Gaussian input, Z-matrix of N, CA and C with variables (Angstrom, degrees):
# hf/3-21g

backbone

0 1
 N
 C     1     B1
 C     2     B2     1     A1
 N     3     B3     2     A2     1     D1
 C     4     B4     3     A3     2     D2
 C     5     B5     4     A4     3     D3
 N     6     B6     5     A5     4     D4
 C     7     B7     6     A6     5     D5
 C     8     B8     7     A7     6     D6
 N     9     B9     8     A8     7     D7
 C    10    B10     9     A9     8     D8
 C    11    B11    10    A10     9     D9
 N    12    B12    11    A11    10    D10
 C    13    B13    12    A12    11    D11
 C    14    B14    13    A13    12    D12
 N    15    B15    14    A14    13    D13
 C    16    B16    15    A15    14    D14
 C    17    B17    16    A16    15    D15
 N    18    B18    17    A17    16    D16
 C    19    B19    18    A18    17    D17
 C    20    B20    19    A19    18    D18
 N    21    B21    20    A20    19    D19
 C    22    B22    21    A21    20    D20
 C    23    B23    22    A22    21    D21
 N    24    B24    23    A23    22    D22
 C    25    B25    24    A24    23    D23
 C    26    B26    25    A25    24    D24
 N    27    B27    26    A26    25    D25
 C    28    B28    27    A27    26    D26
 C    29    B29    28    A28    27    D27
 N    30    B30    29    A29    28    D28
 C    31    B31    30    A30    29    D29
 C    32    B32    31    A31    30    D30
 N    33    B33    32    A32    31    D31
 C    34    B34    33    A33    32    D32
 C    35    B35    34    A34    33    D33
 N    36    B36    35    A35    34    D34
 C    37    B37    36    A36    35    D35
 C    38    B38    37    A37    36    D36
 N    39    B39    38    A38    37    D37
 C    40    B40    39    A39    38    D38
 C    41    B41    40    A40    39    D39
 N    42    B42    41    A41    40    D40
 C    43    B43    42    A42    41    D41
 C    44    B44    43    A43    42    D42
 N    45    B45    44    A44    43    D43
 C    46    B46    45    A45    44    D44
 C    47    B47    46    A46    45    D45
 N    48    B48    47    A47    46    D46
 C    49    B49    48    A48    47    D47
 C    50    B50    49    A49    48    D48
 N    51    B51    50    A50    49    D49
 C    52    B52    51    A51    50    D50
 C    53    B53    52    A52    51    D51
 N    54    B54    53    A53    52    D52
 C    55    B55    54    A54    53    D53
 C    56    B56    55    A55    54    D54
 N    57    B57    56    A56    55    D55
 C    58    B58    57    A57    56    D56
 C    59    B59    58    A58    57    D57
 N    60    B60    59    A59    58    D58
 C    61    B61    60    A60    59    D59
 C    62    B62    61    A61    60    D60
 N    63    B63    62    A62    61    D61
 C    64    B64    63    A63    62    D62
 C    65    B65    64    A64    63    D63
 N    66    B66    65    A65    64    D64
 C    67    B67    66    A66    65    D65
 C    68    B68    67    A67    66    D66
 N    69    B69    68    A68    67    D67
 C    70    B70    69    A69    68    D68
 C    71    B71    70    A70    69    D69
 N    72    B72    71    A71    70    D70
 C    73    B73    72    A72    71    D71
 C    74    B74    73    A73    72    D72
 N    75    B75    74    A74    73    D73
 C    76    B76    75    A75    74    D74
 C    77    B77    76    A76    75    D75
 N    78    B78    77    A77    76    D76
 C    79    B79    78    A78    77    D77
 C    80    B80    79    A79    78    D78
 N    81    B81    80    A80    79    D79
 C    82    B82    81    A81    80    D80
 C    83    B83    82    A82    81    D81
 N    84    B84    83    A83    82    D82
 C    85    B85    84    A84    83    D83
 C    86    B86    85    A85    84    D84
 N    87    B87    86    A86    85    D85
 C    88    B88    87    A87    86    D86
 C    89    B89    88    A88    87    D87
 N    90    B90    89    A89    88    D88
 C    91    B91    90    A90    89    D89
 C    92    B92    91    A91    90    D90
 N    93    B93    92    A92    91    D91
 C    94    B94    93    A93    92    D92
 C    95    B95    94    A94    93    D93
 N    96    B96    95    A95    94    D94
 C    97    B97    96    A96    95    D95
 C    98    B98    97    A97    96    D96
 N    99    B99    98    A98    97    D97
 C   100   B100    99    A99    98    D98
 C   101   B101   100   A100    99    D99
 N   102   B102   101   A101   100   D100
 C   103   B103   102   A102   101   D101
 C   104   B104   103   A103   102   D102
 N   105   B105   104   A104   103   D103
 C   106   B106   105   A105   104   D104
 C   107   B107   106   A106   105   D105
 N   108   B108   107   A107   106   D106
 C   109   B109   108   A108   107   D107
 C   110   B110   109   A109   108   D108
 N   111   B111   110   A110   109   D109
 C   112   B112   111   A111   110   D110
 C   113   B113   112   A112   111   D111
 N   114   B114   113   A113   112   D112
 C   115   B115   114   A114   113   D113
 C   116   B116   115   A115   114   D114
 N   117   B117   116   A116   115   D115
 C   118   B118   117   A117   116   D116
 C   119   B119   118   A118   117   D117
 N   120   B120   119   A119   118   D118
 C   121   B121   120   A120   119   D119
 C   122   B122   121   A121   120   D120
 N   123   B123   122   A122   121   D121
 C   124   B124   123   A123   122   D122
 C   125   B125   124   A124   123   D123
 N   126   B126   125   A125   124   D124
 C   127   B127   126   A126   125   D125
 C   128   B128   127   A127   126   D126
 N   129   B129   128   A128   127   D127
 C   130   B130   129   A129   128   D128
 C   131   B131   130   A130   129   D129
 N   132   B132   131   A131   130   D130
 C   133   B133   132   A132   131   D131
 C   134   B134   133   A133   132   D132
 N   135   B135   134   A134   133   D133
 C   136   B136   135   A135   134   D134
 C   137   B137   136   A136   135   D135
 N   138   B138   137   A137   136   D136
 C   139   B139   138   A138   137   D137
 C   140   B140   139   A139   138   D138
 N   141   B141   140   A140   139   D139
 C   142   B142   141   A141   140   D140
 C   143   B143   142   A142   141   D141
 N   144   B144   143   A143   142   D142
 C   145   B145   144   A144   143   D143
 C   146   B146   145   A145   144   D144
 N   147   B147   146   A146   145   D145
 C   148   B148   147   A147   146   D146
 C   149   B149   148   A148   147   D147
 N   150   B150   149   A149   148   D148
 C   151   B151   150   A150   149   D149
 C   152   B152   151   A151   150   D150
 N   153   B153   152   A152   151   D151
 C   154   B154   153   A153   152   D152
 C   155   B155   154   A154   153   D153
 N   156   B156   155   A155   154   D154
 C   157   B157   156   A156   155   D155
 C   158   B158   157   A157   156   D156
 N   159   B159   158   A158   157   D157
 C   160   B160   159   A159   158   D158
 C   161   B161   160   A160   159   D159
 N   162   B162   161   A161   160   D160
 C   163   B163   162   A162   161   D161
 C   164   B164   163   A163   162   D162
 N   165   B165   164   A164   163   D163
 C   166   B166   165   A165   164   D164
 C   167   B167   166   A166   165   D165
 N   168   B168   167   A167   166   D166
 C   169   B169   168   A168   167   D167
 C   170   B170   169   A169   168   D168
 N   171   B171   170   A170   169   D169
 C   172   B172   171   A171   170   D170
 C   173   B173   172   A172   171   D171
 N   174   B174   173   A173   172   D172
 C   175   B175   174   A174   173   D173
 C   176   B176   175   A175   174   D174
 N   177   B177   176   A176   175   D175
 C   178   B178   177   A177   176   D176
 C   179   B179   178   A178   177   D177
 N   180   B180   179   A179   178   D178
 C   181   B181   180   A180   179   D179
 C   182   B182   181   A181   180   D180
 N   183   B183   182   A182   181   D181
 C   184   B184   183   A183   182   D182
 C   185   B185   184   A184   183   D183
 N   186   B186   185   A185   184   D184
 C   187   B187   186   A186   185   D185
 C   188   B188   187   A187   186   D186
 N   189   B189   188   A188   187   D187
 C   190   B190   189   A189   188   D188
 C   191   B191   190   A190   189   D189
 N   192   B192   191   A191   190   D190
 C   193   B193   192   A192   191   D191
 C   194   B194   193   A193   192   D192
 N   195   B195   194   A194   193   D193
 C   196   B196   195   A195   194   D194
 C   197   B197   196   A196   195   D195
 N   198   B198   197   A197   196   D196
 C   199   B199   198   A198   197   D197
 C   200   B200   199   A199   198   D198
 N   201   B201   200   A200   199   D199
 C   202   B202   201   A201   200   D200
 C   203   B203   202   A202   201   D201
 N   204   B204   203   A203   202   D202
 C   205   B205   204   A204   203   D203
 C   206   B206   205   A205   204   D204
 N   207   B207   206   A206   205   D205
 C   208   B208   207   A207   206   D206
 C   209   B209   208   A208   207   D207
 N   210   B210   209   A209   208   D208
 C   211   B211   210   A210   209   D209
 C   212   B212   211   A211   210   D210
 N   213   B213   212   A212   211   D211
 C   214   B214   213   A213   212   D212
 C   215   B215   214   A214   213   D213
 N   216   B216   215   A215   214   D214
 C   217   B217   216   A216   215   D215
 C   218   B218   217   A217   216   D216
 N   219   B219   218   A218   217   D217
 C   220   B220   219   A219   218   D218
 C   221   B221   220   A220   219   D219
 N   222   B222   221   A221   220   D220
 C   223   B223   222   A222   221   D221
 C   224   B224   223   A223   222   D222
 N   225   B225   224   A224   223   D223
 C   226   B226   225   A225   224   D224
 C   227   B227   226   A226   225   D225
 N   228   B228   227   A227   226   D226
 C   229   B229   228   A228   227   D227
 C   230   B230   229   A229   228   D228
 N   231   B231   230   A230   229   D229
 C   232   B232   231   A231   230   D230
 C   233   B233   232   A232   231   D231
 N   234   B234   233   A233   232   D232
 C   235   B235   234   A234   233   D233
 C   236   B236   235   A235   234   D234
 N   237   B237   236   A236   235   D235
 C   238   B238   237   A237   236   D236
 C   239   B239   238   A238   237   D237
 N   240   B240   239   A239   238   D238
 C   241   B241   240   A240   239   D239
 C   242   B242   241   A241   240   D240
 N   243   B243   242   A242   241   D241
 C   244   B244   243   A243   242   D242
 C   245   B245   244   A244   243   D243
 N   246   B246   245   A245   244   D244
 C   247   B247   246   A246   245   D245
 C   248   B248   247   A247   246   D246
 N   249   B249   248   A248   247   D247
 C   250   B250   249   A249   248   D248
 C   251   B251   250   A250   249   D249
 N   252   B252   251   A251   250   D250
 C   253   B253   252   A252   251   D251
 C   254   B254   253   A253   252   D252
 N   255   B255   254   A254   253   D253
 C   256   B256   255   A255   254   D254
 C   257   B257   256   A256   255   D255
 N   258   B258   257   A257   256   D256
 C   259   B259   258   A258   257   D257
 C   260   B260   259   A259   258   D258
 N   261   B261   260   A260   259   D259
 C   262   B262   261   A261   260   D260
 C   263   B263   262   A262   261   D261
 N   264   B264   263   A263   262   D262
 C   265   B265   264   A264   263   D263
 C   266   B266   265   A265   264   D264
 N   267   B267   266   A266   265   D265
 C   268   B268   267   A267   266   D266
 C   269   B269   268   A268   267   D267
 N   270   B270   269   A269   268   D268
 C   271   B271   270   A270   269   D269
 C   272   B272   271   A271   270   D270
 N   273   B273   272   A272   271   D271
 C   274   B274   273   A273   272   D272
 C   275   B275   274   A274   273   D273
 N   276   B276   275   A275   274   D274
 C   277   B277   276   A276   275   D275
 C   278   B278   277   A277   276   D276

   B1=1.5523
   B2=1.5304
   B3=1.3305
   B4=1.4099
   B5=1.4761
   B6=1.2469
   B7=1.5206
   B8=1.5397
   B9=1.2810
   B10=1.4229
   B11=1.5627
   B12=1.4288
   B13=1.4948
   B14=1.5156
   B15=1.3401
   B16=1.4865
   B17=1.5261
   B18=1.2739
   B19=1.4159
   B20=1.5609
   B21=1.3235
   B22=1.4477
   B23=1.4920
   B24=1.3263
   B25=1.4936
   B26=1.4128
   B27=1.3681
   B28=1.4089
   B29=1.4747
   B30=1.3132
   B31=1.4924
   B32=1.4913
   B33=1.3549
   B34=1.4905
   B35=1.4969
   B36=1.3205
   B37=1.5094
   B38=1.4724
   B39=1.3461
   B40=1.4785
   B41=1.5960
   B42=1.3001
   B43=1.4396
   B44=1.5446
   B45=1.3445
   B46=1.4795
   B47=1.5437
   B48=1.2273
   B49=1.4573
   B50=1.5633
   B51=1.3447
   B52=1.4962
   B53=1.4327
   B54=1.4144
   B55=1.4517
   B56=1.6067
   B57=1.2477
   B58=1.4887
   B59=1.4671
   B60=1.3604
   B61=1.3334
   B62=1.5140
   B63=1.3511
   B64=1.3940
   B65=1.5498
   B66=1.3547
   B67=1.5190
   B68=1.4640
   B69=1.3959
   B70=1.3738
   B71=1.5314
   B72=1.3616
   B73=1.4074
   B74=1.5632
   B75=1.3781
   B76=1.4523
   B77=1.5191
   B78=1.3345
   B79=1.4903
   B80=1.4849
   B81=1.2937
   B82=1.5325
   B83=1.4772
   B84=1.2899
   B85=1.4614
   B86=1.5238
   B87=1.2604
   B88=1.4610
   B89=1.5846
   B90=1.3445
   B91=1.5129
   B92=1.5163
   B93=1.2823
   B94=1.4742
   B95=1.5890
   B96=1.3141
   B97=1.5443
   B98=1.5120
   B99=1.3399
   B100=1.4855
   B101=1.5711
   B102=1.3454
   B103=1.5567
   B104=1.3937
   B105=1.3351
   B106=1.3987
   B107=1.4706
   B108=1.2519
   B109=1.5281
   B110=1.4933
   B111=1.3255
   B112=1.4923
   B113=1.5233
   B114=1.1794
   B115=1.4754
   B116=1.5175
   B117=1.3250
   B118=1.3475
   B119=1.5781
   B120=1.2608
   B121=1.4842
   B122=1.4134
   B123=1.3922
   B124=1.4624
   B125=1.3821
   B126=1.3529
   B127=1.4220
   B128=1.4920
   B129=1.3014
   B130=1.5417
   B131=1.5846
   B132=1.3326
   B133=1.4259
   B134=1.4632
   B135=1.3599
   B136=1.4040
   B137=1.5612
   B138=1.3337
   B139=1.4691
   B140=1.5887
   B141=1.3871
   B142=1.4881
   B143=1.5187
   B144=1.3379
   B145=1.5092
   B146=1.4744
   B147=1.3033
   B148=1.4742
   B149=1.4776
   B150=1.4034
   B151=1.4842
   B152=1.5174
   B153=1.3140
   B154=1.4501
   B155=1.5146
   B156=1.2636
   B157=1.5192
   B158=1.5421
   B159=1.3792
   B160=1.4485
   B161=1.6049
   B162=1.2526
   B163=1.4882
   B164=1.5493
   B165=1.3371
   B166=1.4908
   B167=1.4759
   B168=1.3427
   B169=1.4781
   B170=1.5010
   B171=1.4191
   B172=1.4908
   B173=1.5788
   B174=1.2476
   B175=1.5316
   B176=1.5531
   B177=1.2894
   B178=1.5629
   B179=1.4715
   B180=1.3431
   B181=1.4149
   B182=1.4594
   B183=1.4221
   B184=1.4527
   B185=1.5142
   B186=1.2412
   B187=1.4938
   B188=1.5488
   B189=1.3575
   B190=1.4807
   B191=1.4490
   B192=1.3793
   B193=1.5397
   B194=1.4694
   B195=1.3234
   B196=1.5740
   B197=1.5209
   B198=1.2490
   B199=1.4938
   B200=1.4828
   B201=1.2942
   B202=1.5404
   B203=1.4685
   B204=1.3890
   B205=1.4303
   B206=1.4474
   B207=1.3677
   B208=1.4623
   B209=1.5560
   B210=1.3116
   B211=1.4061
   B212=1.6217
   B213=1.3517
   B214=1.5066
   B215=1.5340
   B216=1.3766
   B217=1.5809
   B218=1.6614
   B219=1.3046
   B220=1.4094
   B221=1.5412
   B222=1.3824
   B223=1.4787
   B224=1.4956
   B225=1.3495
   B226=1.4400
   B227=1.5940
   B228=1.2814
   B229=1.5404
   B230=1.4695
   B231=1.3094
   B232=1.4612
   B233=1.6062
   B234=1.2769
   B235=1.4513
   B236=1.5505
   B237=1.3835
   B238=1.4904
   B239=1.4767
   B240=1.3023
   B241=1.4873
   B242=1.5045
   B243=1.4033
   B244=1.3713
   B245=1.5742
   B246=1.1995
   B247=1.5378
   B248=1.4699
   B249=1.3905
   B250=1.4952
   B251=1.5375
   B252=1.3278
   B253=1.4991
   B254=1.5025
   B255=1.3175
   B256=1.4485
   B257=1.5054
   B258=1.3730
   B259=1.4507
   B260=1.5923
   B261=1.2930
   B262=1.5554
   B263=1.4824
   B264=1.3220
   B265=1.4153
   B266=1.5746
   B267=1.3696
   B268=1.5076
   B269=1.4510
   B270=1.2979
   B271=1.5187
   B272=1.4397
   B273=1.2620
   B274=1.5015
   B275=1.6044
   B276=1.3153
   B277=1.4274
   B278=1.5703
   A1=107.05
   A2=115.96
   A3=121.83
   A4=107.44
   A5=117.68
   A6=121.86
   A7=106.52
   A8=113.10
   A9=119.47
   A10=109.84
   A11=115.19
   A12=117.37
   A13=105.06
   A14=108.14
   A15=120.16
   A16=106.90
   A17=121.47
   A18=125.13
   A19=111.88
   A20=114.80
   A21=121.39
   A22=110.00
   A23=116.43
   A24=125.49
   A25=108.17
   A26=119.09
   A27=123.31
   A28=117.95
   A29=117.22
   A30=124.95
   A31=105.26
   A32=118.80
   A33=122.74
   A34=111.80
   A35=120.09
   A36=116.22
   A37=111.60
   A38=121.06
   A39=122.97
   A40=114.28
   A41=111.36
   A42=119.25
   A43=115.30
   A44=114.29
   A45=115.32
   A46=107.28
   A47=116.09
   A48=120.48
   A49=113.78
   A50=113.21
   A51=116.15
   A52=106.23
   A53=115.99
   A54=118.58
   A55=107.81
   A56=110.86
   A57=117.03
   A58=110.95
   A59=120.08
   A60=121.33
   A61=114.85
   A62=117.76
   A63=127.60
   A64=107.32
   A65=116.10
   A66=120.61
   A67=117.00
   A68=117.86
   A69=122.24
   A70=114.03
   A71=120.34
   A72=120.49
   A73=108.45
   A74=113.52
   A75=118.94
   A76=103.30
   A77=117.80
   A78=119.85
   A79=111.47
   A80=116.93
   A81=119.98
   A82=107.82
   A83=119.07
   A84=126.23
   A85=109.39
   A86=117.20
   A87=119.45
   A88=107.95
   A89=114.42
   A90=113.99
   A91=110.29
   A92=118.40
   A93=119.17
   A94=115.00
   A95=110.71
   A96=114.17
   A97=109.68
   A98=116.97
   A99=120.15
   A100=111.87
   A101=110.02
   A102=112.99
   A103=111.18
   A104=125.52
   A105=124.79
   A106=112.63
   A107=124.24
   A108=130.74
   A109=104.48
   A110=119.49
   A111=120.54
   A112=112.83
   A113=121.46
   A114=124.75
   A115=113.34
   A116=118.99
   A117=124.25
   A118=114.31
   A119=122.13
   A120=120.72
   A121=114.78
   A122=119.01
   A123=123.86
   A124=111.55
   A125=119.16
   A126=124.36
   A127=110.01
   A128=116.80
   A129=121.96
   A130=108.35
   A131=120.02
   A132=118.11
   A133=114.01
   A134=118.90
   A135=123.10
   A136=110.22
   A137=116.35
   A138=120.73
   A139=108.88
   A140=111.44
   A141=112.16
   A142=116.57
   A143=117.44
   A144=120.26
   A145=110.48
   A146=117.86
   A147=120.17
   A148=107.53
   A149=119.10
   A150=120.63
   A151=109.19
   A152=118.31
   A153=119.44
   A154=106.47
   A155=119.32
   A156=122.96
   A157=106.37
   A158=115.87
   A159=119.31
   A160=113.79
   A161=115.14
   A162=114.99
   A163=111.88
   A164=115.87
   A165=114.86
   A166=110.68
   A167=115.27
   A168=115.50
   A169=115.85
   A170=114.65
   A171=118.41
   A172=106.63
   A173=121.31
   A174=120.31
   A175=108.28
   A176=113.58
   A177=115.81
   A178=115.49
   A179=118.42
   A180=123.65
   A181=115.30
   A182=116.34
   A183=121.62
   A184=106.91
   A185=122.79
   A186=122.16
   A187=114.91
   A188=111.80
   A189=115.72
   A190=115.16
   A191=114.14
   A192=119.01
   A193=111.32
   A194=118.99
   A195=119.90
   A196=107.34
   A197=118.20
   A198=118.46
   A199=112.20
   A200=120.12
   A201=122.36
   A202=108.77
   A203=112.47
   A204=121.38
   A205=113.77
   A206=113.21
   A207=117.98
   A208=108.48
   A209=121.77
   A210=120.09
   A211=109.36
   A212=116.20
   A213=120.30
   A214=104.36
   A215=107.44
   A216=112.59
   A217=102.14
   A218=113.42
   A219=118.33
   A220=112.28
   A221=115.38
   A222=116.77
   A223=111.67
   A224=122.18
   A225=121.83
   A226=111.41
   A227=113.15
   A228=124.31
   A229=109.70
   A230=117.02
   A231=125.19
   A232=108.41
   A233=118.01
   A234=123.98
   A235=110.68
   A236=114.96
   A237=121.31
   A238=109.80
   A239=117.78
   A240=119.71
   A241=109.97
   A242=119.81
   A243=119.92
   A244=116.73
   A245=114.02
   A246=119.79
   A247=109.99
   A248=117.46
   A249=118.35
   A250=110.19
   A251=115.51
   A252=118.36
   A253=106.56
   A254=120.63
   A255=120.10
   A256=109.22
   A257=119.69
   A258=121.75
   A259=109.88
   A260=114.93
   A261=119.18
   A262=107.71
   A263=116.60
   A264=125.31
   A265=118.46
   A266=116.25
   A267=108.57
   A268=119.17
   A269=116.68
   A270=121.52
   A271=110.90
   A272=119.34
   A273=122.76
   A274=111.84
   A275=114.72
   A276=118.87
   A277=118.49
   D1=132.98
   D2=-178.84
   D3=-95.31
   D4=139.79
   D5=178.99
   D6=-105.66
   D7=142.11
   D8=-179.72
   D9=-79.41
   D10=131.83
   D11=-179.75
   D12=-106.60
   D13=150.61
   D14=177.78
   D15=-69.04
   D16=137.52
   D17=173.34
   D18=-75.44
   D19=142.48
   D20=175.90
   D21=-118.35
   D22=119.43
   D23=-178.49
   D24=-87.15
   D25=109.70
   D26=177.64
   D27=-71.69
   D28=-13.78
   D29=179.70
   D30=-78.33
   D31=-50.37
   D32=-161.62
   D33=-111.02
   D34=-17.48
   D35=179.00
   D36=-95.03
   D37=138.76
   D38=177.40
   D39=-59.98
   D40=133.08
   D41=176.35
   D42=-160.47
   D43=-6.01
   D44=179.37
   D45=-104.62
   D46=121.45
   D47=176.10
   D48=-78.69
   D49=127.29
   D50=-175.70
   D51=-131.47
   D52=163.54
   D53=170.24
   D54=-117.08
   D55=133.88
   D56=-176.55
   D57=-80.72
   D58=178.54
   D59=176.17
   D60=-68.71
   D61=-20.19
   D62=179.42
   D63=-88.64
   D64=7.70
   D65=179.54
   D66=68.98
   D67=13.78
   D68=175.88
   D69=-84.66
   D70=139.63
   D71=178.25
   D72=-91.01
   D73=138.63
   D74=-173.29
   D75=-141.15
   D76=152.58
   D77=162.09
   D78=-99.09
   D79=135.24
   D80=-178.75
   D81=-129.38
   D82=157.63
   D83=170.99
   D84=-74.68
   D85=168.57
   D86=-178.96
   D87=-64.58
   D88=-42.84
   D89=-178.99
   D90=-67.28
   D91=-35.56
   D92=176.10
   D93=-62.80
   D94=-39.25
   D95=176.06
   D96=-52.91
   D97=-52.56
   D98=-179.09
   D99=-62.82
   D100=-42.52
   D101=-177.57
   D102=-69.22
   D103=-32.35
   D104=-176.07
   D105=-107.91
   D106=21.30
   D107=-169.86
   D108=-62.66
   D109=-38.94
   D110=179.60
   D111=-63.72
   D112=-15.06
   D113=-178.66
   D114=-107.91
   D115=8.81
   D116=-174.61
   D117=-107.32
   D118=135.90
   D119=171.94
   D120=-84.05
   D121=-25.41
   D122=173.33
   D123=161.57
   D124=-168.07
   D125=-178.77
   D126=-86.83
   D127=158.10
   D128=-171.83
   D129=-130.91
   D130=38.16
   D131=178.59
   D132=-60.55
   D133=177.14
   D134=-174.69
   D135=-76.03
   D136=-31.64
   D137=177.14
   D138=-139.46
   D139=151.81
   D140=-173.49
   D141=-55.04
   D142=-35.43
   D143=179.90
   D144=-62.07
   D145=-29.81
   D146=178.40
   D147=-63.66
   D148=-43.73
   D149=-177.51
   D150=-65.20
   D151=-36.65
   D152=-176.18
   D153=-67.54
   D154=-47.35
   D155=-178.82
   D156=-55.77
   D157=-49.41
   D158=-178.31
   D159=-64.33
   D160=-34.43
   D161=172.93
   D162=-63.39
   D163=-33.70
   D164=178.29
   D165=-69.58
   D166=-41.08
   D167=175.46
   D168=-60.00
   D169=-41.42
   D170=-179.44
   D171=-69.70
   D172=-33.90
   D173=-178.96
   D174=-70.89
   D175=-39.49
   D176=176.00
   D177=-62.05
   D178=-40.92
   D179=175.05
   D180=-65.58
   D181=-43.37
   D182=179.16
   D183=-68.11
   D184=-47.54
   D185=179.10
   D186=-63.88
   D187=-26.40
   D188=177.79
   D189=-72.85
   D190=-36.81
   D191=-178.45
   D192=-86.58
   D193=-12.00
   D194=-179.19
   D195=-112.09
   D196=17.02
   D197=179.55
   D198=-63.17
   D199=123.85
   D200=-178.13
   D201=-77.95
   D202=163.56
   D203=176.74
   D204=-73.15
   D205=-21.02
   D206=-178.64
   D207=-145.39
   D208=161.01
   D209=-173.35
   D210=-65.22
   D211=147.76
   D212=-178.64
   D213=-106.27
   D214=150.92
   D215=173.34
   D216=-80.69
   D217=165.71
   D218=179.05
   D219=-56.70
   D220=-40.19
   D221=177.36
   D222=-65.95
   D223=-37.92
   D224=179.44
   D225=-65.96
   D226=-36.38
   D227=178.27
   D228=-63.13
   D229=-48.90
   D230=178.82
   D231=-63.67
   D232=-44.61
   D233=178.19
   D234=-58.85
   D235=-46.08
   D236=-177.12
   D237=-66.45
   D238=-47.04
   D239=-177.13
   D240=-66.01
   D241=-38.15
   D242=174.81
   D243=-65.01
   D244=-39.62
   D245=176.53
   D246=-67.50
   D247=-42.51
   D248=-179.88
   D249=-64.47
   D250=-40.11
   D251=-176.85
   D252=-64.21
   D253=-46.33
   D254=-173.51
   D255=-69.14
   D256=-32.99
   D257=-176.99
   D258=-96.27
   D259=0.85
   D260=-174.84
   D261=44.94
   D262=44.71
   D263=-173.61
   D264=-71.51
   D265=-47.05
   D266=-176.15
   D267=-60.94
   D268=-25.06
   D269=175.56
   D270=-74.91
   D271=-21.52
   D272=-178.12
   D273=-96.28
   D274=-17.64
   D275=177.35
   D276=-67.19

């Protein structure tokens, strides 16, 4: 007999341990990590290799959602990242 499992939404439900600028450890959702990145000191996994793996996942998600229609020059890329960071745009898009 199969039992029905509750679904877990990686985008909206908290699962990523982070350390705030006040050095508090919190669990945030994927969207919250991008939305609150400017208020975070870093990740707070149980072991450093966990943080490295999660950084790779976060980078892949961010690069996937900000993929341009055409190749960008280094200057264009720098400008885009700077404007996104200031506007906290990738999480809002």
